[in-house]
N, C-alpha and C positions, 0 to 999 in steps of 0.2 A: 552569615553568622561570623562574628569575629571571636578572637580569643577570650575576651572578657565575657561575652554572651555565653560561650560554651562552658566556661568555668562556672558562671552563675547558674547555668542550667544543671550542671553535674554536681555542684557543691553539696546540695541537700541530700542527694543520693549517696555520695561518698560518706557523708557524716552518718547517715542512717546505717550504712553497711559497716561502719566502724563500731557503732554503738550496738547494733544488732546484726552480727555476722550471718545469722541464719536467714535474715531477710534478703540476702544477696543470692541465695541459692534458688534459682528459677528453673523449672522444667519446661523446655521448649518441646513442641510436638509437631510432627508432620503426619498427615494421614492421606492414604490413597484408596481408591476403590478399584478392585480388580475388574477390568473391563472385558469387552468382547475381544475374541482373538487373543493375541498375546500382548496385552496392554494394561496400564494402570493409570488411572486419573488421579492426579495429585492437586489438592488445593494449595495454592501458594500464598494465599492471603490477598493477592491482587488479581489473580486469574486462575483458571483451571488449566493445568498442563497435563497432556496425555503422553505418557512415556511408553516406548515400545522397543523392539529389537533394533539394534544398529544394523545398517546394511551389511556389515562384515559378518553378522551372525544370522542373516536371512531376512532382515527387516526391509521395509520399502524406503525408509528415509523420511516418511511423512510424519512420524511420531518422534518426540524428543528422546534422545538416548540418555540413559542415566549417567553415563560417563561425561557427556556434555553438561548435564545438570550439575554434576560435582564440580567441574571446572568453572561453570557459571557462578556457583556458590562461592568458590574461592575468589573469583574476580570481583564479585559484588562485595564480599567482606573486606578484601584487600583495598578496594576502591574507597569504601566508606571509612576504613581505618586510616588510610593515608590522608584522606581529607580531614578527618578529625584531628589527627596528630599534627598535620600542617597548620591547622587553625590554632591548636593549642600552643604551638611553639612559634607562631607568627611567621610562617613561611607561606608565601603566596604561590599557588600552583595554578597555571593556566594551560588550557588545551591538553588536559591529561588523558591518557589512555592506559588501561590495564588489560593485559592479555595473558591468558594461561594456555599452555599447550601440554598435552600428556601423551605419552607413548604406551600403547597397549599391544600385547601379542595375543591375538584372538584364539590361538591354538589352545591356550589355557582355559579360556571361557567355554570353548566348544568341546573340551575334553579330548582334543586331538593328540595332545602330548601331556603326560603326567609330570614331565620334567619342567614344563612351563607353568609358572605361577599365574593365578588369576588376579587381575588388577593392573593398575598403572605401574609401569616399570620406572618411569621418571616423569616428573612434572616440572615445567619451567614457568616461572611467573615473571612477566616483563612489565615494567613501568616506563612510560614515555610521557614526558611533560616538559613544559617550558617554565622556568622559574629563575628569579634573580638570587636565589639562595646561594650561600657560600658553600664550599666543599664540606665544611664542618656541619652546617645545617643539614645538608643532604645526607651525610653519614648518619646523623641523629635521626632524621626522618626515616631512613631505611631501617635502622636498628629498632626504633620504636614501633614502626608499622609491623615488622616481623614479630615483635614481642607481643603486641596487643591484638593481632588479627586472630580471631577465634578459629576460623576454618584452617588457616595456615598452621597454627599451633596444633590443632587436632590432627591434621595430616602428617606433620613432622614428628609428633610425639606419640601418635596412636592413642587409642582409647579402647577400653574393654567394652564390647557390645554383647549384651545378653539377648537371646532370642527366645520368644515364647510362642507356642502354638496352642490356640484355644479351639 
């Protein structure tokens, strides 16, 4: 896909969202089925992922860890976003790799120490690719990717999560 094809594809959507802002509000959903043992089967739209305990919390390593899934969601979103932004601004990216790393202290998750918070302490997002882009284009690519990546923005800015038990 090139820049004009992307713009043609998105133009009617942008116009619709300008005229009817409420039509741009979409609710995404994920659902999982609590499984045998300590697991949860999640339908991803393309496959069924079974998540379980990380080995650092007693898991076998045979099931997906939810922390890994979070990092994978960040990598997927950042990869799609940088590709779309590059296409839109006319930057050719070749041999691109996106990698996310996150540091966890499992003492918090296991309740070993109340002073240790639960969750990632730090996440690092790495982009590695070959391009003939200028320094200015790369700076723009970086800025726009960070600005428009949904998962990146959600992690950086946080979001209120409501919990319901039925």
